[in-house]
KEPA-513743 format. One record per residue (C-alpha): x, y, z; residue in one letter; residue number from 1. Coordinates in Angstrom, 1 decimal. Layout:
N
PT       X       Y       Z  res    n
PT       X       Y       Z    A  NUM
...
***
This chain:
62
PT       X       Y       Z  res    n
PT    10.5     6.6     4.4    X    1
PT    10.8     3.1     3.7    X    2
PT    12.7     0.6     1.7    X    3
PT     9.5     0.6    -0.6    X    4
PT     6.0     0.8    -1.6    X    5
PT     3.6    -1.7    -2.4    X    6
PT     0.5    -0.8    -4.4    X    7
PT    -2.1    -3.4    -4.4    X    8
PT    -5.6    -4.1    -5.8    X    9
PT    -8.2    -5.7    -3.2    X   10
PT    -7.4    -9.0    -5.2    X   11
PT    -3.8    -8.8    -4.2    X   12
PT    -4.5    -7.3    -0.7    X   13
PT    -4.4   -10.8     0.8    X   14
PT    -1.1   -12.4    -0.7    X   15
PT     1.3    -9.3    -1.1    X   16
PT    -0.1    -6.6     1.3    X   17
PT    -0.7    -8.3     4.1    X   18
PT     2.8    -9.9     3.8    X   19
PT     4.1    -6.4     4.4    X   20
PT     1.5    -5.4     7.1    X   21
PT    -1.4    -4.0     5.3    X   22
PT    -5.3    -4.9     5.4    X   23
PT    -7.3    -7.1     3.8    X   24
PT    -9.9    -5.7     1.6    X   25
PT   -12.7    -7.9     0.2    X   26
PT   -12.3    -9.0    -3.4    X   27
PT   -15.1    -6.6    -4.8    X   28
PT   -14.1    -3.6    -3.0    X   29
PT   -13.0    -0.8    -5.3    X   30
PT    -9.8     0.0    -3.9    X   31
PT    -6.7     0.3    -4.0    X   32
PT    -3.9     0.0    -1.3    X   33
PT    -0.4     1.7    -1.0    X   34
PT     1.5    -0.1     2.0    X   35
PT     4.9     0.9     2.9    X   36
PT     7.8    -1.7     3.2    X   37
PT     9.8    -1.3     5.9    X   38
PT     8.8     1.7     7.0    X   39
PT    11.7     3.7     8.6    X   40
PT     8.8     5.3    11.2    X   41
PT     6.0     4.2    13.1    X   42
PT     3.6     6.6    11.9    X   43
PT     4.2     5.8     8.4    X   44
PT     1.0     3.5     7.9    X   45
PT    -0.7     1.8     5.2    X   46
PT    -3.4     3.6     2.8    X   47
PT    -6.6     2.8     1.0    X   48
PT    -7.9     4.8    -1.5    X   49
PT   -10.4     4.5    -4.1    X   50
PT    -9.7     2.6    -7.5    X   51
PT   -10.0     5.9    -9.5    X   52
PT    -7.3     7.8    -7.8    X   53
PT    -4.6     9.2    -9.7    X   54
PT    -1.0     7.9    -7.5    X   55
PT     1.8     9.4    -8.1    X   56
PT     5.1     7.4    -6.5    X   57
PT     8.6     9.4    -6.4    X   58
PT    11.7     9.0    -4.6    X   59
PT    14.6    10.6    -3.3    X   60
PT    18.0     9.5    -2.0    X   61
PT    20.2    11.0     0.7    X   62
***
């Protein structure tokens, strides 16, 4: 649960991802970074996954 989610490439890790609390990744890294924006729980953490992963994002409202 968070106010939003950010999916960034390694190139975007130093701008958008870092400003939301995500990691910095070397620009030649073959990864994607998934960062929750304003998470509602401290257990919700950024993820680093291989860039060939299939990422499915869905949302629900109360």
